Each structure stands twice: as structure tokens, then as C-alpha cells.
PDBQT receptor file of N, H, CA, C and O in Angstrom, charges set to zero:
ATOM      1  N   MET A   1      37.171  70.443  30.671  1.00  0.00    +0.000 N 
ATOM      2  CA  MET A   1      36.460  69.220  30.333  1.00  0.00    +0.000 C 
ATOM      3  C   MET A   1      37.434  68.054  30.183  1.00  0.00    +0.000 C 
ATOM      4  O   MET A   1      37.200  66.972  30.722  1.00  0.00    +0.000 OA
ATOM      5  N   GLU A   2      38.511  68.274  29.460  1.00  0.00    +0.000 N 
ATOM      6  H   GLU A   2      38.701  69.153  29.023  1.00  0.00    +0.000 HD
ATOM      7  CA  GLU A   2      39.472  67.185  29.236  1.00  0.00    +0.000 C 
ATOM      8  C   GLU A   2      40.036  66.666  30.552  1.00  0.00    +0.000 C 
ATOM      9  O   GLU A   2      40.265  65.466  30.704  1.00  0.00    +0.000 OA
ATOM     10  N   GLU A   3      40.263  67.575  31.510  1.00  0.00    +0.000 N 
ATOM     11  H   GLU A   3      40.078  68.550  31.387  1.00  0.00    +0.000 HD
ATOM     12  CA  GLU A   3      40.813  67.151  32.790  1.00  0.00    +0.000 C 
ATOM     13  C   GLU A   3      39.815  66.246  33.524  1.00  0.00    +0.000 C 
ATOM     14  O   GLU A   3      40.210  65.252  34.134  1.00  0.00    +0.000 OA
ATOM     15  N   ARG A   4      38.527  66.590  33.465  1.00  0.00    +0.000 N 
ATOM     16  H   ARG A   4      38.206  67.397  32.969  1.00  0.00    +0.000 HD
ATOM     17  CA  ARG A   4      37.517  65.762  34.117  1.00  0.00    +0.000 C 
ATOM     18  C   ARG A   4      37.458  64.377  33.485  1.00  0.00    +0.000 C 
ATOM     19  O   ARG A   4      37.313  63.374  34.184  1.00  0.00    +0.000 OA
ATOM     20  N   VAL A   5      37.571  64.327  32.165  1.00  0.00    +0.000 N 
ATOM     21  H   VAL A   5      37.689  65.142  31.597  1.00  0.00    +0.000 HD
ATOM     22  CA  VAL A   5      37.545  63.029  31.492  1.00  0.00    +0.000 C 
ATOM     23  C   VAL A   5      38.746  62.202  31.924  1.00  0.00    +0.000 C 
ATOM     24  O   VAL A   5      38.610  61.021  32.244  1.00  0.00    +0.000 OA
ATOM     25  N   ALA A   6      39.916  62.816  31.934  1.00  0.00    +0.000 N 
ATOM     26  H   ALA A   6      40.027  63.775  31.674  1.00  0.00    +0.000 HD
ATOM     27  CA  ALA A   6      41.125  62.083  32.312  1.00  0.00    +0.000 C 
ATOM     28  C   ALA A   6      41.078  61.639  33.761  1.00  0.00    +0.000 C 
ATOM     29  O   ALA A   6      41.365  60.479  34.057  1.00  0.00    +0.000 OA
ATOM     30  N   GLN A   7      40.721  62.538  34.675  1.00  0.00    +0.000 N 
ATOM     31  H   GLN A   7      40.488  63.481  34.434  1.00  0.00    +0.000 HD
ATOM     32  CA  GLN A   7      40.742  62.215  36.100  1.00  0.00    +0.000 C 
ATOM     33  C   GLN A   7      39.543  61.383  36.530  1.00  0.00    +0.000 C 
ATOM     34  O   GLN A   7      39.668  60.539  37.417  1.00  0.00    +0.000 OA
ATOM     35  N   GLY A   8      38.385  61.606  35.917  1.00  0.00    +0.000 N 
ATOM     36  H   GLY A   8      38.284  62.292  35.196  1.00  0.00    +0.000 HD
ATOM     37  CA  GLY A   8      37.183  60.935  36.362  1.00  0.00    +0.000 C 
ATOM     38  C   GLY A   8      36.871  59.643  35.640  1.00  0.00    +0.000 C 
ATOM     39  O   GLY A   8      36.035  58.863  36.095  1.00  0.00    +0.000 OA
ATOM     40  N   PHE A   9      37.536  59.405  34.514  1.00  0.00    +0.000 N 
ATOM     41  H   PHE A   9      38.216  60.038  34.144  1.00  0.00    +0.000 HD
ATOM     42  CA  PHE A   9      37.234  58.183  33.770  1.00  0.00    +0.000 C 
ATOM     43  C   PHE A   9      38.489  57.447  33.346  1.00  0.00    +0.000 C 
ATOM     44  O   PHE A   9      38.692  56.297  33.733  1.00  0.00    +0.000 OA
ATOM     45  N   LEU A  10      39.325  58.086  32.564  1.00  0.00    +0.000 N 
ATOM     46  H   LEU A  10      39.160  59.021  32.249  1.00  0.00    +0.000 HD
ATOM     47  CA  LEU A  10      40.480  57.383  32.005  1.00  0.00    +0.000 C 
ATOM     48  C   LEU A  10      41.463  56.894  33.063  1.00  0.00    +0.000 C 
ATOM     49  O   LEU A  10      41.915  55.751  33.005  1.00  0.00    +0.000 OA
ATOM     50  N   MET A  11      41.795  57.739  34.018  1.00  0.00    +0.000 N 
ATOM     51  H   MET A  11      41.428  58.668  34.066  1.00  0.00    +0.000 HD
ATOM     52  CA  MET A  11      42.773  57.327  35.032  1.00  0.00    +0.000 C 
ATOM     53  C   MET A  11      42.273  56.137  35.844  1.00  0.00    +0.000 C 
ATOM     54  O   MET A  11      43.012  55.164  35.997  1.00  0.00    +0.000 OA
ATOM     55  N   PRO A  12      41.036  56.171  36.377  1.00  0.00    +0.000 N 
ATOM     56  CA  PRO A  12      40.584  54.989  37.119  1.00  0.00    +0.000 C 
ATOM     57  C   PRO A  12      40.511  53.734  36.258  1.00  0.00    +0.000 C 
ATOM     58  O   PRO A  12      40.826  52.639  36.722  1.00  0.00    +0.000 OA
ATOM     59  N   VAL A  13      40.099  53.893  35.019  1.00  0.00    +0.000 N 
ATOM     60  H   VAL A  13      39.843  54.783  34.642  1.00  0.00    +0.000 HD
ATOM     61  CA  VAL A  13      39.984  52.726  34.149  1.00  0.00    +0.000 C 
ATOM     62  C   VAL A  13      41.356  52.178  33.804  1.00  0.00    +0.000 C 
ATOM     63  O   VAL A  13      41.585  50.971  33.882  1.00  0.00    +0.000 OA
ATOM     64  N   LEU A  14      42.266  53.056  33.425  1.00  0.00    +0.000 N 
ATOM     65  H   LEU A  14      42.080  54.037  33.362  1.00  0.00    +0.000 HD
ATOM     66  CA  LEU A  14      43.584  52.599  32.997  1.00  0.00    +0.000 C 
ATOM     67  C   LEU A  14      44.474  52.143  34.152  1.00  0.00    +0.000 C 
ATOM     68  O   LEU A  14      45.231  51.183  34.008  1.00  0.00    +0.000 OA
ATOM     69  N   PHE A  15      44.389  52.827  35.297  1.00  0.00    +0.000 N 
ATOM     70  H   PHE A  15      43.774  53.607  35.413  1.00  0.00    +0.000 HD
ATOM     71  CA  PHE A  15      45.305  52.530  36.386  1.00  0.00    +0.000 C 
ATOM     72  C   PHE A  15      44.629  51.909  37.601  1.00  0.00    +0.000 C 
ATOM     73  O   PHE A  15      45.308  51.558  38.567  1.00  0.00    +0.000 OA
ATOM     74  N   GLY A  16      43.321  51.767  37.574  1.00  0.00    +0.000 N 
ATOM     75  H   GLY A  16      42.770  52.052  36.790  1.00  0.00    +0.000 HD
ATOM     76  CA  GLY A  16      42.610  51.196  38.707  1.00  0.00    +0.000 C 
ATOM     77  C   GLY A  16      42.949  49.742  38.954  1.00  0.00    +0.000 C 
ATOM     78  O   GLY A  16      42.736  49.227  40.051  1.00  0.00    +0.000 OA
ATOM     79  N   TYR A  17      43.470  49.087  37.950  1.00  0.00    +0.000 N 
ATOM     80  H   TYR A  17      43.643  49.506  37.058  1.00  0.00    +0.000 HD
ATOM     81  CA  TYR A  17      43.802  47.671  38.088  1.00  0.00    +0.000 C 
ATOM     82  C   TYR A  17      45.173  47.455  38.701  1.00  0.00    +0.000 C 
ATOM     83  O   TYR A  17      45.496  46.334  39.092  1.00  0.00    +0.000 OA
ATOM     84  N   VAL A  18      45.995  48.504  38.798  1.00  0.00    +0.000 N 
ATOM     85  H   VAL A  18      45.732  49.416  38.480  1.00  0.00    +0.000 HD
ATOM     86  CA  VAL A  18      47.368  48.368  39.280  1.00  0.00    +0.000 C 
ATOM     87  C   VAL A  18      47.409  48.159  40.789  1.00  0.00    +0.000 C 
ATOM     88  O   VAL A  18      48.137  47.293  41.274  1.00  0.00    +0.000 OA
ATOM     89  N   ASP A  19      46.634  48.944  41.536  1.00  0.00    +0.000 N 
ATOM     90  H   ASP A  19      46.042  49.648  41.142  1.00  0.00    +0.000 HD
ATOM     91  CA  ASP A  19      46.622  48.866  42.996  1.00  0.00    +0.000 C 
ATOM     92  C   ASP A  19      45.539  47.894  43.442  1.00  0.00    +0.000 C 
ATOM     93  O   ASP A  19      44.353  48.225  43.435  1.00  0.00    +0.000 OA
ATOM     94  N   ARG A  20      45.950  46.705  43.827  1.00  0.00    +0.000 N 
ATOM     95  H   ARG A  20      46.913  46.436  43.833  1.00  0.00    +0.000 HD
ATOM     96  CA  ARG A  20      44.980  45.678  44.214  1.00  0.00    +0.000 C 
ATOM     97  C   ARG A  20      44.220  46.040  45.494  1.00  0.00    +0.000 C 
ATOM     98  O   ARG A  20      43.157  45.475  45.750  1.00  0.00    +0.000 OA
ATOM     99  N   GLY A  21      44.733  46.954  46.287  1.00  0.00    +0.000 N 
ATOM    100  H   GLY A  21      45.597  47.413  46.078  1.00  0.00    +0.000 HD
ATOM    101  CA  GLY A  21      44.068  47.350  47.519  1.00  0.00    +0.000 C 
ATOM    102  C   GLY A  21      43.046  48.458  47.329  1.00  0.00    +0.000 C 
ATOM    103  O   GLY A  21      42.289  48.769  48.248  1.00  0.00    +0.000 OA
ATOM    104  N   ALA A  22      43.018  49.053  46.148  1.00  0.00    +0.000 N 
ATOM    105  H   ALA A  22      43.634  48.801  45.401  1.00  0.00    +0.000 HD
ATOM    106  CA  ALA A  22      42.100  50.167  45.887  1.00  0.00    +0.000 C 
ATOM    107  C   ALA A  22      40.678  49.661  45.699  1.00  0.00    +0.000 C 
ATOM    108  O   ALA A  22      40.457  48.577  45.158  1.00  0.00    +0.000 OA
ATOM    109  N   THR A  23      39.719  50.458  46.151  1.00  0.00    +0.000 N 
ATOM    110  H   THR A  23      39.898  51.338  46.590  1.00  0.00    +0.000 HD
ATOM    111  CA  THR A  23      38.306  50.132  45.961  1.00  0.00    +0.000 C 
ATOM    112  C   THR A  23      37.939  50.363  44.503  1.00  0.00    +0.000 C 
ATOM    113  O   THR A  23      38.273  51.397  43.925  1.00  0.00    +0.000 OA
ATOM    114  N   ARG A  24      37.254  49.398  43.918  1.00  0.00    +0.000 N 
ATOM    115  H   ARG A  24      36.982  48.558  44.387  1.00  0.00    +0.000 HD
ATOM    116  CA  ARG A  24      36.840  49.531  42.510  1.00  0.00    +0.000 C 
ATOM    117  C   ARG A  24      35.845  50.665  42.362  1.00  0.00    +0.000 C 
ATOM    118  O   ARG A  24      34.937  50.812  43.180  1.00  0.00    +0.000 OA
ATOM    119  N   THR A  25      36.011  51.458  41.332  1.00  0.00    +0.000 N 
ATOM    120  H   THR A  25      36.748  51.338  40.668  1.00  0.00    +0.000 HD
ATOM    121  CA  THR A  25      35.059  52.524  41.012  1.00  0.00    +0.000 C 
ATOM    122  C   THR A  25      34.419  52.282  39.657  1.00  0.00    +0.000 C 
ATOM    123  O   THR A  25      33.488  52.992  39.278  1.00  0.00    +0.000 OA
ATOM    124  N   THR A  26      34.895  51.309  38.934  1.00  0.00    +0.000 N 
ATOM    125  H   THR A  26      35.652  50.732  39.241  1.00  0.00    +0.000 HD
ATOM    126  CA  THR A  26      34.332  50.985  37.627  1.00  0.00    +0.000 C 
ATOM    127  C   THR A  26      33.932  49.517  37.621  1.00  0.00    +0.000 C 
ATOM    128  O   THR A  26      34.624  48.669  38.185  1.00  0.00    +0.000 OA
ATOM    129  N   PHE A  27      32.828  49.232  36.988  1.00  0.00    +0.000 N 
ATOM    130  H   PHE A  27      32.266  49.920  36.529  1.00  0.00    +0.000 HD
ATOM    131  CA  PHE A  27      32.340  47.861  36.918  1.00  0.00    +0.000 C 
ATOM    132  C   PHE A  27      31.870  47.574  35.504  1.00  0.00    +0.000 C 
ATOM    133  O   PHE A  27      31.239  48.416  34.866  1.00  0.00    +0.000 OA
ATOM    134  N   GLU A  28      32.175  46.400  35.026  1.00  0.00    +0.000 N 
ATOM    135  H   GLU A  28      32.687  45.715  35.544  1.00  0.00    +0.000 HD
ATOM    136  CA  GLU A  28      31.765  46.015  33.687  1.00  0.00    +0.000 C 
ATOM    137  C   GLU A  28      30.751  44.882  33.795  1.00  0.00    +0.000 C 
ATOM    138  O   GLU A  28      30.998  43.865  34.443  1.00  0.00    +0.000 OA
ATOM    139  N   HIS A  29      29.614  45.078  33.152  1.00  0.00    +0.000 N 
ATOM    140  H   HIS A  29      29.414  45.904  32.626  1.00  0.00    +0.000 HD
ATOM    141  CA  HIS A  29      28.559  44.078  33.124  1.00  0.00    +0.000 C 
ATOM    142  C   HIS A  29      28.022  43.992  31.707  1.00  0.00    +0.000 C 
ATOM    143  O   HIS A  29      28.075  44.976  30.969  1.00  0.00    +0.000 OA
ATOM    144  N   PRO A  30      27.513  42.849  31.317  1.00  0.00    +0.000 N 
ATOM    145  CA  PRO A  30      26.810  42.779  30.029  1.00  0.00    +0.000 C 
ATOM    146  C   PRO A  30      25.581  43.685  30.065  1.00  0.00    +0.000 C 
ATOM    147  O   PRO A  30      25.010  43.922  31.129  1.00  0.00    +0.000 OA
ATOM    148  N   ILE A  31      25.180  44.183  28.911  1.00  0.00    +0.000 N 
ATOM    149  H   ILE A  31      25.644  43.990  28.046  1.00  0.00    +0.000 HD
ATOM    150  CA  ILE A  31      24.046  45.097  28.821  1.00  0.00    +0.000 C 
ATOM    151  C   ILE A  31      22.782  44.484  29.410  1.00  0.00    +0.000 C 
ATOM    152  O   ILE A  31      21.970  45.194  30.003  1.00  0.00    +0.000 OA
ATOM    153  N   ASP A  32      22.607  43.187  29.254  1.00  0.00    +0.000 N 
ATOM    154  H   ASP A  32      23.267  42.610  28.772  1.00  0.00    +0.000 HD
ATOM    155  CA  ASP A  32      21.428  42.523  29.816  1.00  0.00    +0.000 C 
ATOM    156  C   ASP A  32      21.397  42.621  31.340  1.00  0.00    +0.000 C 
ATOM    157  O   ASP A  32      20.328  42.766  31.933  1.00  0.00    +0.000 OA
ATOM    158  N   ASP A  33      22.576  42.542  31.978  1.00  0.00    +0.000 N 
ATOM    159  H   ASP A  33      23.444  42.425  31.496  1.00  0.00    +0.000 HD
ATOM    160  CA  ASP A  33      22.643  42.668  33.438  1.00  0.00    +0.000 C 
ATOM    161  C   ASP A  33      22.254  44.074  33.893  1.00  0.00    +0.000 C 
ATOM    162  O   ASP A  33      21.531  44.233  34.877  1.00  0.00    +0.000 OA
ATOM    163  N   TRP A  34      22.738  45.097  33.174  1.00  0.00    +0.000 N 
ATOM    164  H   TRP A  34      23.325  44.968  32.376  1.00  0.00    +0.000 HD
ATOM    165  CA  TRP A  34      22.377  46.480  33.518  1.00  0.00    +0.000 C 
ATOM    166  C   TRP A  34      20.870  46.676  33.387  1.00  0.00    +0.000 C 
ATOM    167  O   TRP A  34      20.241  47.273  34.260  1.00  0.00    +0.000 OA
ATOM    168  N   ALA A  35      20.292  46.176  32.300  1.00  0.00    +0.000 N 
ATOM    169  H   ALA A  35      20.803  45.691  31.590  1.00  0.00    +0.000 HD
ATOM    170  CA  ALA A  35      18.850  46.321  32.085  1.00  0.00    +0.000 C 
ATOM    171  C   ALA A  35      18.070  45.603  33.189  1.00  0.00    +0.000 C 
ATOM    172  O   ALA A  35      17.071  46.126  33.682  1.00  0.00    +0.000 OA
ATOM    173  N   ALA A  36      18.518  44.421  33.574  1.00  0.00    +0.000 N 
ATOM    174  H   ALA A  36      19.330  43.996  33.174  1.00  0.00    +0.000 HD
ATOM    175  CA  ALA A  36      17.851  43.668  34.635  1.00  0.00    +0.000 C 
ATOM    176  C   ALA A  36      17.924  44.411  35.969  1.00  0.00    +0.000 C 
ATOM    177  O   ALA A  36      16.951  44.422  36.723  1.00  0.00    +0.000 OA
ATOM    178  N   GLN A  37      19.059  45.026  36.264  1.00  0.00    +0.000 N 
ATOM    179  H   GLN A  37      19.850  45.017  35.652  1.00  0.00    +0.000 HD
ATOM    180  CA  GLN A  37      19.194  45.780  37.510  1.00  0.00    +0.000 C 
ATOM    181  C   GLN A  37      18.254  46.980  37.530  1.00  0.00    +0.000 C 
ATOM    182  O   GLN A  37      17.701  47.317  38.577  1.00  0.00    +0.000 OA
ATOM    183  N   LEU A  38      18.072  47.622  36.392  1.00  0.00    +0.000 N 
ATOM    184  H   LEU A  38      18.521  47.349  35.541  1.00  0.00    +0.000 HD
ATOM    185  CA  LEU A  38      17.129  48.745  36.329  1.00  0.00    +0.000 C 
ATOM    186  C   LEU A  38      15.698  48.271  36.554  1.00  0.00    +0.000 C 
ATOM    187  O   LEU A  38      14.923  48.931  37.246  1.00  0.00    +0.000 OA
ATOM    188  N   ARG A  39      15.349  47.123  35.965  1.00  0.00    +0.000 N 
ATOM    189  H   ARG A  39      15.980  46.587  35.403  1.00  0.00    +0.000 HD
ATOM    190  CA  ARG A  39      14.008  46.570  36.187  1.00  0.00    +0.000 C 
ATOM    191  C   ARG A  39      13.810  46.197  37.657  1.00  0.00    +0.000 C 
ATOM    192  O   ARG A  39      12.747  46.444  38.225  1.00  0.00    +0.000 OA
ATOM    193  N   GLU A  40      14.830  45.607  38.266  1.00  0.00    +0.000 N 
ATOM    194  H   GLU A  40      15.694  45.406  37.804  1.00  0.00    +0.000 HD
ATOM    195  CA  GLU A  40      14.757  45.252  39.688  1.00  0.00    +0.000 C 
ATOM    196  C   GLU A  40      14.611  46.494  40.565  1.00  0.00    +0.000 C 
ATOM    197  O   GLU A  40      14.040  46.428  41.654  1.00  0.00    +0.000 OA
ATOM    198  N   ALA A  41      15.126  47.618  40.092  1.00  0.00    +0.000 N 
ATOM    199  H   ALA A  41      15.590  47.672  39.208  1.00  0.00    +0.000 HD
ATOM    200  CA  ALA A  41      15.025  48.878  40.843  1.00  0.00    +0.000 C 
ATOM    201  C   ALA A  41      13.652  49.521  40.697  1.00  0.00    +0.000 C 
ATOM    202  O   ALA A  41      13.367  50.535  41.333  1.00  0.00    +0.000 OA
ATOM    203  N   GLY A  42      12.794  48.927  39.850  1.00  0.00    +0.000 N 
ATOM    204  H   GLY A  42      13.026  48.104  39.332  1.00  0.00    +0.000 HD
ATOM    205  CA  GLY A  42      11.434  49.424  39.743  1.00  0.00    +0.000 C 
ATOM    206  C   GLY A  42      11.068  50.093  38.431  1.00  0.00    +0.000 C 
ATOM    207  O   GLY A  42       9.935  50.544  38.265  1.00  0.00    +0.000 OA
ATOM    208  N   PHE A  43      11.995  50.165  37.507  1.00  0.00    +0.000 N 
ATOM    209  H   PHE A  43      12.915  49.799  37.642  1.00  0.00    +0.000 HD
ATOM    210  CA  PHE A  43      11.686  50.771  36.213  1.00  0.00    +0.000 C 
ATOM    211  C   PHE A  43      10.929  49.754  35.356  1.00  0.00    +0.000 C 
ATOM    212  O   PHE A  43      11.381  48.624  35.172  1.00  0.00    +0.000 OA
ATOM    213  N   ALA A  44       9.786  50.166  34.842  1.00  0.00    +0.000 N 
ATOM    214  H   ALA A  44       9.419  51.084  34.991  1.00  0.00    +0.000 HD
ATOM    215  CA  ALA A  44       8.937  49.245  34.073  1.00  0.00    +0.000 C 
ATOM    216  C   ALA A  44       9.424  49.075  32.637  1.00  0.00    +0.000 C 
ATOM    217  O   ALA A  44       9.269  48.008  32.044  1.00  0.00    +0.000 OA
ATOM    218  N   ARG A  45      10.008  50.121  32.090  1.00  0.00    +0.000 N 
ATOM    219  H   ARG A  45      10.134  50.988  32.572  1.00  0.00    +0.000 HD
ATOM    220  CA  ARG A  45      10.462  50.051  30.702  1.00  0.00    +0.000 C 
ATOM    221  C   ARG A  45      11.928  50.441  30.621  1.00  0.00    +0.000 C 
ATOM    222  O   ARG A  45      12.328  51.496  31.114  1.00  0.00    +0.000 OA
ATOM    223  N   VAL A  46      12.720  49.592  30.002  1.00  0.00    +0.000 N 
ATOM    224  H   VAL A  46      12.396  48.735  29.601  1.00  0.00    +0.000 HD
ATOM    225  CA  VAL A  46      14.142  49.864  29.810  1.00  0.00    +0.000 C 
ATOM    226  C   VAL A  46      14.444  49.701  28.323  1.00  0.00    +0.000 C 
ATOM    227  O   VAL A  46      14.377  48.602  27.774  1.00  0.00    +0.000 OA
ATOM    228  N   ASP A  47      14.775  50.819  27.689  1.00  0.00    +0.000 N 
ATOM    229  H   ASP A  47      14.829  51.713  28.135  1.00  0.00    +0.000 HD
ATOM    230  CA  ASP A  47      15.130  50.804  26.269  1.00  0.00    +0.000 C 
ATOM    231  C   ASP A  47      16.638  50.892  26.137  1.00  0.00    +0.000 C 
ATOM    232  O   ASP A  47      17.302  51.587  26.906  1.00  0.00    +0.000 OA
ATOM    233  N   ARG A  48      17.167  50.190  25.166  1.00  0.00    +0.000 N 
ATOM    234  H   ARG A  48      16.628  49.625  24.541  1.00  0.00    +0.000 HD
ATOM    235  CA  ARG A  48      18.608  50.241  24.925  1.00  0.00    +0.000 C 
ATOM    236  C   ARG A  48      18.874  50.640  23.485  1.00  0.00    +0.000 C 
ATOM    237  O   ARG A  48      18.122  50.307  22.569  1.00  0.00    +0.000 OA
ATOM    238  N   ARG A  49      19.972  51.367  23.318  1.00  0.00    +0.000 N 
ATOM    239  H   ARG A  49      20.583  51.638  24.062  1.00  0.00    +0.000 HD
ATOM    240  CA  ARG A  49      20.361  51.810  21.978  1.00  0.00    +0.000 C 
ATOM    241  C   ARG A  49      21.874  51.689  21.837  1.00  0.00    +0.000 C 
ATOM    242  O   ARG A  49      22.628  52.202  22.663  1.00  0.00    +0.000 OA
ATOM    243  N   LEU A  50      22.302  51.010  20.791  1.00  0.00    +0.000 N 
ATOM    244  H   LEU A  50      21.689  50.594  20.120  1.00  0.00    +0.000 HD
ATOM    245  CA  LEU A  50      23.731  50.887  20.518  1.00  0.00    +0.000 C 
ATOM    246  C   LEU A  50      24.248  52.234  20.034  1.00  0.00    +0.000 C 
ATOM    247  O   LEU A  50      23.734  52.782  19.059  1.00  0.00    +0.000 OA
ATOM    248  N   ILE A  51      25.246  52.763  20.699  1.00  0.00    +0.000 N 
ATOM    249  H   ILE A  51      25.663  52.317  21.491  1.00  0.00    +0.000 HD
ATOM    250  CA  ILE A  51      25.815  54.053  20.321  1.00  0.00    +0.000 C 
ATOM    251  C   ILE A  51      26.975  53.861  19.355  1.00  0.00    +0.000 C 
ATOM    252  O   ILE A  51      27.037  54.508  18.310  1.00  0.00    +0.000 OA
ATOM    253  N   HIS A  52      27.900  52.961  19.714  1.00  0.00    +0.000 N 
ATOM    254  H   HIS A  52      27.850  52.436  20.564  1.00  0.00    +0.000 HD
ATOM    255  CA  HIS A  52      29.096  52.776  18.883  1.00  0.00    +0.000 C 
ATOM    256  C   HIS A  52      29.776  51.460  19.255  1.00  0.00    +0.000 C 
ATOM    257  O   HIS A  52      29.815  51.077  20.425  1.00  0.00    +0.000 OA
ATOM    258  N   ARG A  53      30.293  50.797  18.278  1.00  0.00    +0.000 N 
ATOM    259  H   ARG A  53      30.262  51.108  17.328  1.00  0.00    +0.000 HD
ATOM    260  CA  ARG A  53      31.088  49.586  18.531  1.00  0.00    +0.000 C 
ATOM    261  C   ARG A  53      32.554  49.995  18.666  1.00  0.00    +0.000 C 
ATOM    262  O   ARG A  53      33.234  50.262  17.676  1.00  0.00    +0.000 OA
ATOM    263  N   THR A  54      33.023  50.036  19.911  1.00  0.00    +0.000 N 
ATOM    264  H   THR A  54      32.471  49.819  20.716  1.00  0.00    +0.000 HD
ATOM    265  CA  THR A  54      34.406  50.435  20.167  1.00  0.00    +0.000 C 
ATOM    266  C   THR A  54      35.315  49.215  20.132  1.00  0.00    +0.000 C 
ATOM    267  O   THR A  54      34.836  48.085  20.036  1.00  0.00    +0.000 OA
ATOM    268  N   TRP A  55      36.609  49.432  20.208  1.00  0.00    +0.000 N 
ATOM    269  H   TRP A  55      36.999  50.350  20.286  1.00  0.00    +0.000 HD
ATOM    270  CA  TRP A  55      37.560  48.321  20.203  1.00  0.00    +0.000 C 
ATOM    271  C   TRP A  55      37.441  47.512  21.477  1.00  0.00    +0.000 C 
ATOM    272  O   TRP A  55      37.746  46.320  21.488  1.00  0.00    +0.000 OA
ATOM    273  N   TRP A  56      36.999  48.152  22.555  1.00  0.00    +0.000 N 
ATOM    274  H   TRP A  56      36.752  49.121  22.546  1.00  0.00    +0.000 HD
ATOM    275  CA  TRP A  56      36.918  47.489  23.848  1.00  0.00    +0.000 C 
ATOM    276  C   TRP A  56      35.638  46.676  23.971  1.00  0.00    +0.000 C 
ATOM    277  O   TRP A  56      35.674  45.478  24.251  1.00  0.00    +0.000 OA
ATOM    278  N   ALA A  57      34.524  47.333  23.762  1.00  0.00    +0.000 N 
ATOM    279  H   ALA A  57      34.495  48.306  23.535  1.00  0.00    +0.000 HD
ATOM    280  CA  ALA A  57      33.212  46.701  23.859  1.00  0.00    +0.000 C 
ATOM    281  C   ALA A  57      32.179  47.673  23.281  1.00  0.00    +0.000 C 
ATOM    282  O   ALA A  57      32.435  48.876  23.223  1.00  0.00    +0.000 OA
ATOM    283  N   PRO A  58      31.046  47.181  22.866  1.00  0.00    +0.000 N 
ATOM    284  CA  PRO A  58      30.026  48.091  22.335  1.00  0.00    +0.000 C 
ATOM    285  C   PRO A  58      29.580  49.094  23.408  1.00  0.00    +0.000 C 
ATOM    286  O   PRO A  58      29.440  48.744  24.579  1.00  0.00    +0.000 OA
ATOM    287  N   ALA A  59      29.363  50.338  22.990  1.00  0.00    +0.000 N 
ATOM    288  H   ALA A  59      29.477  50.623  22.038  1.00  0.00    +0.000 HD
ATOM    289  CA  ALA A  59      28.870  51.380  23.890  1.00  0.00    +0.000 C 
ATOM    290  C   ALA A  59      27.355  51.464  23.744  1.00  0.00    +0.000 C 
ATOM    291  O   ALA A  59      26.835  51.610  22.638  1.00  0.00    +0.000 OA
ATOM    292  N   TRP A  60      26.663  51.371  24.854  1.00  0.00    +0.000 N 
ATOM    293  H   TRP A  60      27.086  51.253  25.753  1.00  0.00    +0.000 HD
ATOM    294  CA  TRP A  60      25.191  51.373  24.859  1.00  0.00    +0.000 C 
ATOM    295  C   TRP A  60      24.658  52.561  25.640  1.00  0.00    +0.000 C 
ATOM    296  O   TRP A  60      25.326  53.081  26.534  1.00  0.00    +0.000 OA
ATOM    297  N   MET A  61      23.463  52.982  25.301  1.00  0.00    +0.000 N 
ATOM    298  H   MET A  61      22.920  52.560  24.575  1.00  0.00    +0.000 HD
ATOM    299  CA  MET A  61      22.717  53.943  26.093  1.00  0.00    +0.000 C 
ATOM    300  C   MET A  61      21.451  53.232  26.575  1.00  0.00    +0.000 C 
ATOM    301  O   MET A  61      20.730  52.617  25.790  1.00  0.00    +0.000 OA
ATOM    302  N   LEU A  62      21.201  53.328  27.871  1.00  0.00    +0.000 N 
ATOM    303  H   LEU A  62      21.787  53.828  28.509  1.00  0.00    +0.000 HD
ATOM    304  CA  LEU A  62      19.974  52.772  28.443  1.00  0.00    +0.000 C 
ATOM    305  C   LEU A  62      19.095  53.925  28.884  1.00  0.00    +0.000 C 
ATOM    306  O   LEU A  62      19.566  54.876  29.508  1.00  0.00    +0.000 OA
ATOM    307  N   ALA A  63      17.814  53.835  28.558  1.00  0.00    +0.000 N 
ATOM    308  H   ALA A  63      17.431  53.062  28.051  1.00  0.00    +0.000 HD
ATOM    309  CA  ALA A  63      16.833  54.817  29.028  1.00  0.00    +0.000 C 
ATOM    310  C   ALA A  63      15.785  54.034  29.818  1.00  0.00    +0.000 C 
ATOM    311  O   ALA A  63      15.127  53.141  29.285  1.00  0.00    +0.000 OA
ATOM    312  N   ALA A  64      15.643  54.382  31.089  1.00  0.00    +0.000 N 
ATOM    313  H   ALA A  64      16.177  55.108  31.522  1.00  0.00    +0.000 HD
ATOM    314  CA  ALA A  64      14.712  53.656  31.950  1.00  0.00    +0.000 C 
ATOM    315  C   ALA A  64      13.575  54.582  32.375  1.00  0.00    +0.000 C 
ATOM    316  O   ALA A  64      13.786  55.737  32.743  1.00  0.00    +0.000 OA
ATOM    317  N   ARG A  65      12.348  54.024  32.308  1.00  0.00    +0.000 N 
ATOM    318  H   ARG A  65      12.177  53.085  32.009  1.00  0.00    +0.000 HD
ATOM    319  CA  ARG A  65      11.161  54.796  32.707  1.00  0.00    +0.000 C 
ATOM    320  C   ARG A  65      10.337  53.974  33.656  1.00  0.00    +0.000 C 
ATOM    321  O   ARG A  65       9.291  54.429  34.119  1.00  0.00    +0.000 OA
TER     322      ARG A  65
């Protein structure tokens, strides 16, 4: 599990900014933008829940129906 977290999340986030030629795999958007994109995709109800306020940015969970 730890290897997947490091290789699939931490490494791209921490080092993805170093190689300017690399294709982005992570994107940061305000929570309102994510909710709007889900609505545009056809979801009628989008609920959001604050999970934790991290040092980087608040962590949210979105549930779309």
C-alpha cells in the first residue's frame, strides 16, 4: 500500500513540477469548480463534505448522484 501511495500520488505531486516537458497528471481546482464539472457531466445532485483542513488545502469529499 505504501508503495502505491508513494508512486501513484506523492512522487507525481512532489516531483511532477520539476520536468516541464512531462504531461500533468495532477490538477488543482477549487471545490466549486469540481462540483460544477460534475453537474455539467449530468449529475443532478453533488454533495460535498469537508474531510480535513490540511496545511496545503482543505481536503473534500464529493458525492455525485
